[in-house]
Backbone as CSV, one residue per row, in Angstrom:
resi,resn,N_x,N_y,N_z,CA_x,CA_y,CA_z,C_x,C_y,C_z
1,MET,1.181,-8.607,-24.387,0.370,-8.026,-23.318,1.216,-7.885,-22.055
2,THR,1.092,-6.762,-21.389,1.769,-6.554,-20.116,1.207,-7.510,-19.074
3,ARG,2.072,-8.260,-18.446,1.614,-9.203,-17.440,1.290,-8.527,-16.120
4,ALA,2.112,-7.532,-15.719,1.905,-6.902,-14.408,2.288,-5.431,-14.439
5,ILE,1.491,-4.623,-13.760,1.778,-3.213,-13.531,1.777,-3.016,-12.017
6,VAL,2.829,-2.402,-11.489,2.956,-2.241,-10.040,3.292,-0.785,-9.722
7,PHE,2.590,-0.237,-8.726,2.785,1.148,-8.309,3.614,1.172,-7.020
8,VAL,4.831,1.692,-7.119,5.724,1.754,-5.959,6.367,3.138,-5.883
9,GLY,6.899,3.451,-4.709,7.564,4.734,-4.509,8.508,4.660,-3.339
10,PRO,8.190,5.337,-2.227,9.110,5.342,-1.085,9.235,4.005,-0.372
11,THR,8.226,3.150,-0.484,8.252,1.891,0.265,9.253,0.889,-0.288
12,LEU,9.350,0.794,-1.601,10.243,-0.179,-2.222,10.774,0.390,-3.534
13,ALA,12.082,0.473,-3.657,12.691,1.013,-4.865,12.441,0.086,-6.052
14,ARG,12.207,0.693,-7.208,11.988,-0.082,-8.429,13.156,-1.018,-8.702
15,ALA,14.366,-0.537,-8.455,15.558,-1.343,-8.727,15.570,-2.624,-7.903
16,ASP,15.017,-2.565,-6.697,14.937,-3.768,-5.854,13.766,-4.646,-6.274
17,ALA,12.631,-4.019,-6.583,11.435,-4.786,-6.936,11.624,-5.585,-8.218
18,ILE,12.312,-4.994,-9.197,12.429,-5.642,-10.506,13.320,-6.875,-10.451
19,THR,14.132,-7.012,-9.403,14.932,-8.230,-9.256,14.062,-9.414,-8.843
20,ILE,12.853,-9.118,-8.365,11.930,-10.169,-7.923,10.841,-10.411,-8.956
21,LEU,10.281,-9.336,-9.492,9.169,-9.426,-10.439,9.436,-8.537,-11.644
22,ASP,9.423,-9.118,-12.816,9.551,-8.342,-14.052,8.197,-7.716,-14.349
23,ALA,8.103,-6.409,-14.190,6.814,-5.728,-14.330,7.017,-4.319,-14.847
24,ASP,5.908,-3.686,-15.200,5.887,-2.275,-15.557,5.707,-1.501,-14.249
25,TYR,6.797,-0.945,-13.721,6.734,-0.224,-12.449,6.430,1.237,-12.687
26,ARG,5.434,1.728,-11.970,4.984,3.103,-12.135,5.050,3.835,-10.807
27,PRO,5.063,5.184,-10.835,5.157,5.977,-9.600,3.946,5.754,-8.703
28,PRO,3.992,6.269,-7.467,2.845,6.150,-6.565,1.547,6.542,-7.264
29,ALA,0.516,5.764,-7.032,-0.753,5.953,-7.741,-1.559,7.116,-7.174
30,GLN,-2.262,7.784,-8.050,-3.245,8.783,-7.659,-4.531,8.479,-8.417
31,MET,-5.565,9.264,-8.173,-6.843,9.026,-8.824,-6.675,8.943,-10.338
32,GLY,-7.193,7.884,-10.932,-7.138,7.691,-12.367,-6.061,6.741,-12.828
33,ASP,-5.034,6.531,-12.007,-3.915,5.692,-12.436,-4.283,4.212,-12.524
34,ILE,-5.124,3.749,-11.624,-5.512,2.331,-11.669,-6.440,2.100,-12.868
35,TYR,-7.311,3.062,-13.131,-8.153,2.966,-14.319,-7.306,2.916,-15.580
36,ALA,-6.320,3.814,-15.674,-5.447,3.844,-16.854,-4.684,2.543,-17.005
37,ALA,-4.250,1.977,-15.887,-3.550,0.690,-15.935,-4.488,-0.407,-16.406
38,ALA,-5.725,-0.382,-15.939,-6.701,-1.414,-16.309,-7.025,-1.372,-17.797
39,VAL,-7.070,-0.180,-18.366,-7.382,-0.040,-19.788,-6.345,-0.758,-20.651
40,SER,-5.102,-0.847,-20.178,-4.067,-1.541,-20.942,-4.131,-3.054,-20.771
41,ALA,-5.088,-3.535,-19.974,-5.411,-4.960,-19.848,-4.249,-5.855,-19.417
42,PRO,-3.597,-5.545,-18.296,-2.576,-6.459,-17.790,-3.231,-7.673,-17.130
43,THR,-2.448,-8.669,-16.838,-2.955,-9.810,-16.074,-3.241,-9.398,-14.637
44,ALA,-2.350,-8.567,-14.059,-2.488,-8.181,-12.659,-1.954,-6.769,-12.435
45,ILE,-2.494,-6.128,-11.410,-2.039,-4.814,-10.970,-1.667,-4.929,-9.501
46,GLY,-0.518,-4.389,-9.139,-0.103,-4.344,-7.748,-0.048,-2.916,-7.258
47,ILE,-0.651,-2.656,-6.110,-0.658,-1.309,-5.537,0.077,-1.339,-4.201
48,VAL,1.167,-0.596,-4.138,1.890,-0.418,-2.878,1.714,1.029,-2.422
49,ASP,2.329,1.959,-3.151,2.308,3.362,-2.750,1.307,4.177,-3.556
50,GLY,0.782,5.212,-2.924,-0.153,6.099,-3.608,-0.259,7.434,-2.902
51,TYR,-0.571,8.468,-3.648,-0.745,9.799,-3.085,-2.106,9.912,-2.400
52,PHE,-2.172,10.770,-1.389,-3.459,10.963,-0.721,-3.642,12.384,-0.207
53,HIS,-2.603,13.168,-0.148,-2.704,14.477,0.490,-2.687,15.603,-0.531
54,SER,-1.724,15.580,-1.436,-1.554,16.673,-2.387,-2.451,16.555,-3.607
55,VAL,-2.869,15.322,-3.934,-3.761,15.076,-5.071,-4.806,14.053,-4.656
56,PRO,-5.922,13.939,-5.400,-6.931,12.948,-5.047,-6.366,11.522,-5.056
57,ALA,-6.740,10.747,-4.050,-6.249,9.375,-3.920,-6.964,8.436,-4.888
58,VAL,-6.423,7.248,-5.023,-7.029,6.202,-5.860,-8.473,5.969,-5.428
59,TRP,-9.380,5.988,-6.402,-10.779,5.709,-6.118,-11.000,4.207,-5.962
60,HIS,-11.918,3.868,-5.061,-12.277,2.466,-4.903,-12.876,1.916,-6.204
61,LYS,-13.660,2.746,-6.879,-14.373,2.223,-8.045,-13.446,1.928,-9.215
62,GLU,-12.320,2.615,-9.313,-11.407,2.270,-10.408,-10.747,0.912,-10.147
63,VAL,-10.565,0.550,-8.866,-10.096,-0.802,-8.538,-11.174,-1.817,-8.902
64,LEU,-12.414,-1.503,-8.593,-13.527,-2.389,-8.950,-13.656,-2.520,-10.470
65,PHE,-13.391,-1.426,-11.176,-13.411,-1.468,-12.633,-12.385,-2.470,-13.154
66,ALA,-11.187,-2.444,-12.567,-10.139,-3.386,-12.974,-10.551,-4.821,-12.676
67,LEU,-11.098,-5.048,-11.504,-11.548,-6.397,-11.143,-12.657,-6.867,-12.086
68,ALA,-13.589,-5.971,-12.393,-14.690,-6.326,-13.286,-14.211,-6.647,-14.686
69,ALA,-13.060,-6.086,-15.060,-12.487,-6.349,-16.380,-11.658,-7.634,-16.399
70,GLY,-11.651,-8.366,-15.281,-10.939,-9.640,-15.238,-9.494,-9.541,-14.825
71,ILE,-9.099,-8.398,-14.252,-7.703,-8.175,-13.851,-7.564,-8.440,-12.359
72,HIS,-6.567,-9.196,-11.980,-6.278,-9.433,-10.570,-5.619,-8.183,-9.991
73,VAL,-6.080,-7.748,-8.817,-5.509,-6.564,-8.181,-4.996,-6.938,-6.800
74,TYR,-3.706,-6.670,-6.565,-3.055,-6.959,-5.295,-2.747,-5.645,-4.575
75,GLY,-2.768,-5.671,-3.253,-2.417,-4.480,-2.487,-1.649,-4.833,-1.229
76,ALA,-0.714,-3.962,-0.854,0.082,-4.212,0.343,0.750,-2.938,0.824
77,ALA,1.156,-2.947,2.089,2.130,-2.032,2.685,1.632,-0.623,2.975
78,SER,1.030,0.030,2.020,0.653,1.429,2.194,-0.804,1.612,1.755
79,ILE,-1.060,2.512,0.801,-2.442,2.662,0.362,-2.948,1.367,-0.260
80,GLY,-2.035,0.551,-0.766,-2.436,-0.759,-1.286,-3.064,-1.624,-0.223
81,ALA,-2.521,-1.586,0.994,-3.083,-2.354,2.104,-4.437,-1.800,2.516
82,LEU,-4.553,-0.482,2.536,-5.827,0.154,2.883,-6.930,-0.235,1.902
83,ARG,-6.656,-0.072,0.606,-7.670,-0.381,-0.386,-7.996,-1.873,-0.396
84,ALA,-7.003,-2.714,-0.164,-7.257,-4.156,-0.150,-8.162,-4.542,1.004
85,ALA,-7.968,-3.921,2.165,-8.835,-4.211,3.306,-10.264,-3.749,3.040
86,GLU,-10.392,-2.605,2.368,-11.719,-2.067,2.067,-12.420,-2.844,0.965
87,LEU,-11.663,-3.455,0.061,-12.250,-4.094,-1.115,-12.017,-5.596,-1.176
88,ALA,-11.553,-6.176,-0.075,-11.307,-7.628,-0.053,-12.573,-8.412,-0.372
89,VAL,-13.707,-7.917,0.076,-14.971,-8.620,-0.157,-15.298,-8.704,-1.646
90,PHE,-14.742,-7.797,-2.456,-14.980,-7.805,-3.896,-13.895,-8.548,-4.672
91,GLY,-12.849,-8.976,-3.960,-11.832,-9.787,-4.616,-10.459,-9.182,-4.725
92,MET,-10.253,-7.950,-4.225,-8.900,-7.410,-4.213,-8.072,-8.227,-3.240
93,ARG,-6.873,-8.565,-3.631,-6.025,-9.475,-2.857,-5.081,-8.697,-1.949
94,GLY,-5.266,-8.805,-0.651,-4.389,-8.150,0.304,-3.229,-9.047,0.682
95,ILE,-2.057,-8.444,0.811,-0.835,-9.173,1.120,-0.140,-8.519,2.316
96,GLY,0.367,-9.330,3.243,1.254,-8.826,4.278,0.613,-8.490,5.607
97,ALA,1.479,-8.169,6.565,1.054,-7.916,7.941,0.205,-6.661,8.074
98,ILE,0.546,-5.606,7.341,-0.207,-4.351,7.459,-1.617,-4.534,6.929
99,PHE,-1.758,-5.203,5.792,-3.095,-5.518,5.294,-3.878,-6.289,6.343
100,ASN,-3.269,-7.305,6.938,-3.970,-8.121,7.927,-4.415,-7.299,9.126
101,MET,-3.590,-6.346,9.544,-3.978,-5.508,10.681,-5.159,-4.611,10.341
102,TYR,-5.179,-4.049,9.126,-6.345,-3.262,8.723,-7.565,-4.153,8.535
103,ASN,-7.370,-5.284,7.933,-8.483,-6.180,7.641,-9.119,-6.722,8.910
104,ASN,-8.313,-6.909,9.961,-8.814,-7.447,11.228,-9.222,-6.362,12.217
105,GLY,-9.118,-5.104,11.825,-9.521,-4.013,12.699,-8.495,-3.619,13.743
106,VAL,-7.287,-4.184,13.685,-6.229,-3.801,14.623,-5.788,-2.372,14.345
107,LEU,-5.725,-2.017,13.067,-5.456,-0.647,12.644,-6.680,-0.096,11.926
108,GLU,-6.919,1.203,12.092,-8.038,1.854,11.413,-7.615,3.155,10.724
109,ASP,-6.664,3.867,11.296,-6.323,5.211,10.807,-5.431,5.164,9.574
110,ASP,-5.754,5.997,8.591,-4.936,6.096,7.386,-3.529,6.607,7.687
111,ASP,-3.399,7.437,8.724,-2.099,8.041,9.012,-1.055,7.022,9.454
112,GLU,-1.470,5.806,9.746,-0.524,4.773,10.170,0.502,4.457,9.082
113,VAL,0.128,4.623,7.826,1.043,4.291,6.725,1.524,5.525,5.971
114,ALA,1.100,6.702,6.403,1.431,7.931,5.681,2.881,8.342,5.910
115,VAL,3.526,8.831,4.856,4.900,9.341,4.943,5.050,10.559,4.044
116,VAL,6.076,11.345,4.333,6.518,12.407,3.431,7.734,11.857,2.699
117,HIS,7.801,12.100,1.394,8.924,11.566,0.619,9.397,12.554,-0.428
118,GLY,10.572,12.280,-0.969,11.148,13.133,-1.987,10.506,12.917,-3.345
119,ALA,10.960,13.678,-4.320,10.426,13.609,-5.675,10.989,12.404,-6.426
120,GLU,10.471,12.201,-7.647,10.899,11.051,-8.444,12.402,11.073,-8.692
121,GLU,12.962,12.250,-8.955,14.396,12.320,-9.221,15.224,11.996,-7.977
122,GLN,14.574,12.027,-6.822,15.219,11.618,-5.569,14.850,10.189,-5.203
123,GLU,14.245,9.490,-6.171,13.817,8.095,-5.998,12.843,7.940,-4.838
124,TYR,12.021,8.976,-4.637,10.963,8.949,-3.617,11.503,8.646,-2.214
125,ARG,12.704,9.089,-1.939,13.328,8.805,-0.649,12.428,9.266,0.497
126,GLY,12.197,8.380,1.476,11.358,8.707,2.609,11.986,9.775,3.494
127,ILE,11.186,10.761,3.899,11.661,11.836,4.766,11.139,11.643,6.185
128,SER,9.949,11.110,6.322,9.401,10.786,7.643,9.301,9.270,7.787
129,THR,8.928,8.823,8.979,8.814,7.388,9.264,7.352,7.036,9.512
130,PRO,6.820,6.026,8.835,5.419,5.662,9.054,5.184,5.079,10.441
131,MET,4.024,5.328,10.968,3.682,4.870,12.315,3.738,3.349,12.413
132,VAL,3.356,2.645,11.363,3.384,1.180,11.422,4.807,0.664,11.595
133,ASP,5.776,1.350,11.005,7.171,0.945,11.167,7.653,1.212,12.586
134,ILE,7.221,2.329,13.158,7.600,2.650,14.533,6.995,1.627,15.487
135,ARG,5.734,1.274,15.282,5.101,0.253,16.128,5.869,-1.069,16.053
136,ASP,6.190,-1.477,14.842,6.870,-2.753,14.659,8.274,-2.721,15.259
137,GLY,8.995,-1.630,15.047,10.342,-1.530,15.595,10.357,-1.535,17.110
138,LEU,9.420,-0.807,17.722,9.347,-0.787,19.183,8.968,-2.161,19.733
139,ARG,8.055,-2.836,19.051,7.678,-4.184,19.492,8.879,-5.117,19.471
140,ARG,9.670,-5.024,18.432,10.856,-5.869,18.320,11.903,-5.503,19.368
141,ALA,12.029,-4.215,19.660,12.979,-3.775,20.679,12.582,-4.300,22.058
142,VAL,11.293,-4.305,22.339,10.814,-4.855,23.613,11.089,-6.359,23.672
143,ALA,10.790,-7.061,22.586,10.980,-8.513,22.541,12.441,-8.900,22.739
144,CYS,13.361,-8.031,22.301,14.798,-8.316,22.428,15.400,-7.727,23.705
145,GLY,14.564,-7.139,24.537,15.049,-6.603,25.796,15.823,-5.307,25.688
146,ILE,15.657,-4.599,24.582,16.377,-3.345,24.376,15.721,-2.208,25.150
147,ILE,14.398,-2.192,25.159,13.631,-1.210,25.938,12.516,-1.937,26.679
148,SER,11.923,-1.260,27.641,10.833,-1.857,28.420,9.490,-1.672,27.716
149,GLU,8.532,-2.480,28.080,7.172,-2.344,27.551,6.590,-0.990,27.921
150,GLU,6.871,-0.539,29.142,6.347,0.753,29.597,6.893,1.899,28.760
151,LEU,8.204,1.882,28.497,8.790,2.935,27.676,8.235,2.886,26.261
152,SER,8.088,1.700,25.731,7.525,1.548,24.387,6.145,2.178,24.299
153,THR,5.318,1.934,25.298,3.954,2.485,25.317,3.990,4.011,25.304
154,HIS,4.869,4.605,26.116,4.973,6.069,26.169,5.466,6.629,24.832
155,LEU,6.440,5.959,24.237,6.980,6.427,22.959,5.932,6.350,21.853
156,LEU,5.126,5.304,21.869,4.058,5.172,20.874,3.046,6.303,20.995
157,VAL,2.674,6.646,22.211,1.705,7.732,22.422,2.262,9.045,21.887
158,LEU,3.534,9.318,22.179,4.146,10.563,21.714,4.177,10.638,20.194
159,GLN,4.526,9.530,19.546,4.585,9.528,18.088,3.194,9.626,17.463
160,LYS,2.231,8.924,18.025,0.868,8.959,17.479,0.284,10.365,17.568
161,ASN,0.692,11.097,18.585,0.176,12.455,18.761,0.864,13.467,17.855
162,ARG,1.920,13.061,17.181,2.583,13.942,16.227,1.895,13.870,14.873
163,PHE,1.978,14.978,14.129,1.530,14.979,12.733,2.376,13.958,11.985
164,TYR,1.763,13.231,11.053,2.473,12.129,10.403,3.786,12.564,9.765
165,ALA,3.848,13.802,9.268,5.060,14.288,8.601,6.198,14.529,9.582
166,ASP,5.894,14.609,10.868,6.916,14.884,11.880,7.403,13.625,12.584
167,ARG,6.900,12.472,12.202,7.313,11.231,12.856,8.639,10.743,12.279
168,SER,9.535,10.314,13.159,10.820,9.798,12.712,11.463,9.004,13.842
169,TRP,12.384,8.131,13.448,13.135,7.407,14.472,14.010,8.362,15.269
170,THR,14.486,9.426,14.659,15.293,10.401,15.394,14.505,10.991,16.552
171,SER,13.238,11.333,16.283,12.416,11.888,17.363,12.102,10.828,18.416
172,VAL,11.983,9.557,18.013,11.779,8.478,18.983,12.991,8.379,19.906
173,PHE,14.195,8.401,19.319,15.413,8.295,20.132,15.553,9.499,21.066
174,ASP,15.208,10.689,20.566,15.266,11.897,21.403,14.289,11.783,22.571
175,ASP,13.083,11.291,22.287,12.090,11.107,23.347,12.591,10.099,24.385
176,ALA,13.158,9.010,23.910,13.658,7.973,24.813,14.761,8.532,25.719
177,LYS,15.628,9.360,25.159,16.698,9.959,25.954,16.130,10.876,27.022
178,ARG,15.134,11.694,26.653,14.514,12.597,27.628,13.804,11.832,28.730
179,MET,13.356,10.615,28.389,12.642,9.809,29.380,13.580,8.934,30.196
180,GLY,14.883,9.127,30.021,15.846,8.489,30.906,16.434,7.174,30.434
181,LEU,16.229,6.803,29.175,16.823,5.556,28.693,18.340,5.703,28.654
182,ALA,19.031,4.830,29.369,20.485,4.947,29.481,21.209,4.495,28.216
183,SER,20.618,3.525,27.506,21.298,2.924,26.353,20.643,3.332,25.034
184,VAL,20.521,4.641,24.794,19.906,5.128,23.561,20.720,4.687,22.349
185,THR,22.039,4.675,22.488,22.889,4.252,21.369,22.602,2.806,20.994
186,LYS,22.475,1.941,21.982,22.159,0.536,21.729,20.792,0.415,21.051
187,PHE,19.849,1.216,21.518,18.497,1.231,20.957,18.536,1.659,19.490
188,SER,19.227,2.759,19.198,19.273,3.270,17.826,20.018,2.315,16.897
189,GLU,21.094,1.704,17.394,21.833,0.743,16.565,20.967,-0.474,16.248
190,PHE,20.173,-0.901,17.209,19.274,-2.040,16.975,18.262,-1.707,15.882
191,ILE,17.630,-0.555,15.984,16.616,-0.154,14.996,17.248,0.038,13.617
192,ASN,18.376,0.705,13.564,18.991,1.051,12.279,19.651,-0.126,11.575
193,HIS,20.067,-1.130,12.326,20.816,-2.227,11.720,20.099,-3.570,11.733
194,ASP,19.182,-3.757,12.681,18.571,-5.075,12.838,17.090,-5.138,12.460
195,VAL,16.485,-3.996,12.194,15.042,-3.972,11.923,14.779,-3.413,10.526
196,MET,14.214,-4.243,9.655,13.795,-3.772,8.336,12.388,-3.186,8.430
197,SER,12.147,-2.130,7.693,10.824,-1.513,7.641,9.736,-2.552,7.371
198,LEU,8.684,-2.520,8.184,7.564,-3.434,7.977,6.895,-3.177,6.632
199,LYS,6.772,-1.914,6.250,6.177,-1.599,4.949,7.010,-2.196,3.821
200,ARG,8.327,-2.093,3.945,9.202,-2.661,2.923,9.054,-4.181,2.864
201,ARG,8.991,-4.817,4.017,8.839,-6.276,4.034,7.548,-6.693,3.340
202,ASP,6.467,-5.964,3.602,5.187,-6.298,2.974,5.224,-6.055,1.466
203,ALA,5.900,-4.988,1.035,6.010,-4.711,-0.405,6.808,-5.801,-1.103
204,ILE,7.869,-6.257,-0.468,8.654,-7.357,-1.033,7.796,-8.615,-1.127
205,GLU,6.976,-8.843,-0.112,6.086,-10.012,-0.153,5.095,-9.903,-1.307
206,LEU,4.589,-8.688,-1.554,3.634,-8.510,-2.651,4.252,-8.885,-3.992
207,VAL,5.425,-8.334,-4.316,6.010,-8.645,-5.622,6.452,-10.108,-5.697
208,THR,6.809,-10.685,-4.545,7.179,-12.107,-4.522,5.971,-12.984,-4.821
209,VAL,4.839,-12.672,-4.196,3.607,-13.431,-4.435,3.154,-13.264,-5.886
210,MET,3.213,-12.043,-6.404,2.806,-11.818,-7.784,3.694,-12.591,-8.750
211,ALA,5.000,-12.593,-8.491,5.922,-13.324,-9.368,5.606,-14.811,-9.378
212,ARG,5.192,-15.329,-8.233,4.883,-16.753,-8.134,3.543,-17.101,-8.780
213,GLU,2.568,-16.220,-8.648,1.212,-16.566,-9.060,0.872,-16.185,-10.500
214,ILE,1.424,-15.099,-10.996,1.014,-14.578,-12.299,1.124,-15.588,-13.437
215,PRO,2.183,-16.392,-13.507,2.271,-17.318,-14.641,1.092,-18.268,-14.782
216,ASP,0.409,-18.565,-13.681,-0.690,-19.530,-13.710,-2.071,-18.891,-13.573
217,LEU,-2.137,-17.565,-13.569,-3.420,-16.902,-13.346,-4.336,-16.983,-14.561
218,LEU,-5.582,-17.340,-14.298,-6.651,-17.188,-15.276,-7.288,-15.827,-15.041
219,PRO,-8.038,-15.286,-15.994,-8.694,-14.000,-15.750,-9.517,-14.021,-14.469
220,PHE,-9.465,-12.927,-13.723,-10.234,-12.831,-12.483,-11.726,-12.910,-12.789
221,SER,-12.476,-13.639,-11.979,-13.926,-13.780,-12.170,-14.656,-13.055,-11.043
222,PRO,-15.057,-11.818,-11.255,-15.717,-11.049,-10.192,-17.090,-11.607,-9.853
223,GLN,-17.431,-11.533,-8.595,-18.743,-11.980,-8.138,-19.611,-10.777,-7.778
224,PHE,-19.514,-9.751,-8.583,-20.340,-8.570,-8.382,-20.652,-7.966,-9.746
225,ARG,-21.615,-7.086,-9.760,-22.007,-6.383,-10.979,-21.599,-4.921,-10.860
226,LEU,-20.799,-4.471,-11.794,-20.319,-3.087,-11.769,-21.287,-2.189,-12.519
227,GLU,-21.828,-1.208,-11.817,-22.706,-0.226,-12.448,-21.906,1.027,-12.778
228,SER,-22.065,1.519,-13.989,-21.363,2.719,-14.405,-22.145,3.954,-13.962
229,SER,-21.503,4.799,-13.130,-22.168,6.007,-12.646,-21.795,7.202,-13.519
230,TRP,-22.601,8.245,-13.473,-22.323,9.468,-14.230,-21.003,10.076,-13.774
231,VAL,-20.755,10.087,-12.461,-19.521,10.672,-11.929,-18.311,9.923,-12.467
232,PHE,-18.385,8.597,-12.518,-17.262,7.809,-13.013,-17.030,8.067,-14.497
233,ARG,-18.102,8.142,-15.271,-17.969,8.403,-16.714,-17.366,9.772,-16.967
234,GLN,-17.753,10.756,-16.156,-17.211,12.101,-16.324,-15.750,12.177,-15.900
235,SER,-15.390,11.390,-14.896,-14.022,11.424,-14.381,-13.050,10.673,-15.271
236,PHE,-13.540,9.586,-15.883,-12.667,8.745,-16.682,-13.273,8.491,-18.067
237,PRO,-13.369,9.525,-18.898,-13.892,9.320,-20.253,-12.952,8.434,-21.050
238,THR,-13.512,7.616,-21.914,-12.681,6.720,-22.720,-13.061,6.831,-24.187
239,SER,-12.067,6.764,-25.036,-12.321,6.771,-26.478,-12.104,5.391,-27.072
240,SER,-11.793,4.410,-26.227,-11.525,3.059,-26.711,-12.811,2.401,-27.171
241,SER,-12.714,1.594,-28.216,-13.873,0.851,-28.693,-13.892,-0.562,-28.140
242,SER,-12.870,-0.918,-27.338,-12.820,-2.253,-26.743,-13.952,-2.425,-25.752
243,VAL,-14.633,-3.538,-25.805,-15.767,-3.783,-24.909,-15.350,-3.700,-23.458
244,ARG,-14.204,-4.283,-23.080,-13.830,-4.312,-21.678,-13.362,-2.946,-21.188
245,ASP,-13.151,-1.990,-22.114,-12.732,-0.653,-21.714,-13.900,0.330,-21.637
246,GLU,-15.060,-0.073,-22.091,-16.192,0.845,-22.115,-16.813,0.967,-20.731
247,LEU,-16.942,2.198,-20.241,-17.484,2.403,-18.906,-18.953,2.019,-18.809
248,SER,-19.640,1.972,-19.943,-21.055,1.595,-19.906,-21.242,0.082,-19.871
249,TRP,-20.123,-0.645,-20.022,-20.221,-2.105,-20.052,-20.587,-2.655,-18.682
250,THR,-21.543,-3.577,-18.615,-21.912,-4.252,-17.376,-21.597,-5.727,-17.514
251,PRO,-20.645,-6.263,-16.708,-20.326,-7.680,-16.791,-21.535,-8.539,-16.443
252,PRO,-21.606,-9.769,-16.925,-22.781,-10.610,-16.726,-22.796,-11.341,-15.395
253,TRP,-22.409,-10.659,-14.291,-22.504,-11.260,-12.967,-23.517,-10.459,-12.173
254,THR,-24.354,-11.117,-11.443,-25.493,-10.424,-10.854,-25.650,-10.660,-9.350
255,SER,-24.597,-11.133,-8.677,-24.754,-11.448,-7.263,-24.703,-10.203,-6.381
256,GLY,-24.396,-9.070,-6.935,-24.348,-7.844,-6.158,-24.141,-6.665,-7.082
257,THR,-24.330,-5.453,-6.546,-24.160,-4.261,-7.362,-23.317,-3.247,-6.607
258,VAL,-22.358,-2.690,-7.287,-21.536,-1.630,-6.717,-21.887,-0.340,-7.422
259,MET,-22.258,0.673,-6.672,-22.625,1.958,-7.251,-21.415,2.862,-7.385
């Protein structure tokens, strides 16, 4: 049986992740991928990266389906952090600083973690910079005395007002130069050499936590009742005869109902 399935892309390279956690690594998730992973009955599923613009995003109910089937689901860094914050009450496990910011209401907008990236043959190389990374980098630059709090605030406003695909550290440095920062080179060297992407740090934490916990995990025990809807059955038809794979199956927990 597969112990873990993890969805990664631009946030963390498979080659780096597999040195921490031996798992079945799959491309960024889209609608249906979590359901398909759940049908193979792994011990745990980890969600880091996922599509949201060009194709339908991961449905909340397919995550609930996995949880109802006794599978532990972890999320961090990108769409994984978003879904974990939305589904923490049902038992999805959120990991990392970005999850905590969404879960505590510090962040609300989906565009905070959105990026443009290359294709699979390009190893999903990031083309834009996520807003959460820019926030974290600017905060660190202020803490180290590289830039002022006032300049940081102005730079954040400019980046937030840009379309997510147009955000980048290059544009931050250009903005800082136009605003009169004398030591742009020092600023750029600090960001490029001393600051690791916050999304990457959270993704590394996710696979590290999964590697530590999976060997001792018992099947997840959901505290909700999953109701099979017509839309879900039509979207994810199954030919499996396994009880835990049947969409009409209702687990014997009755403390709540998810439609």
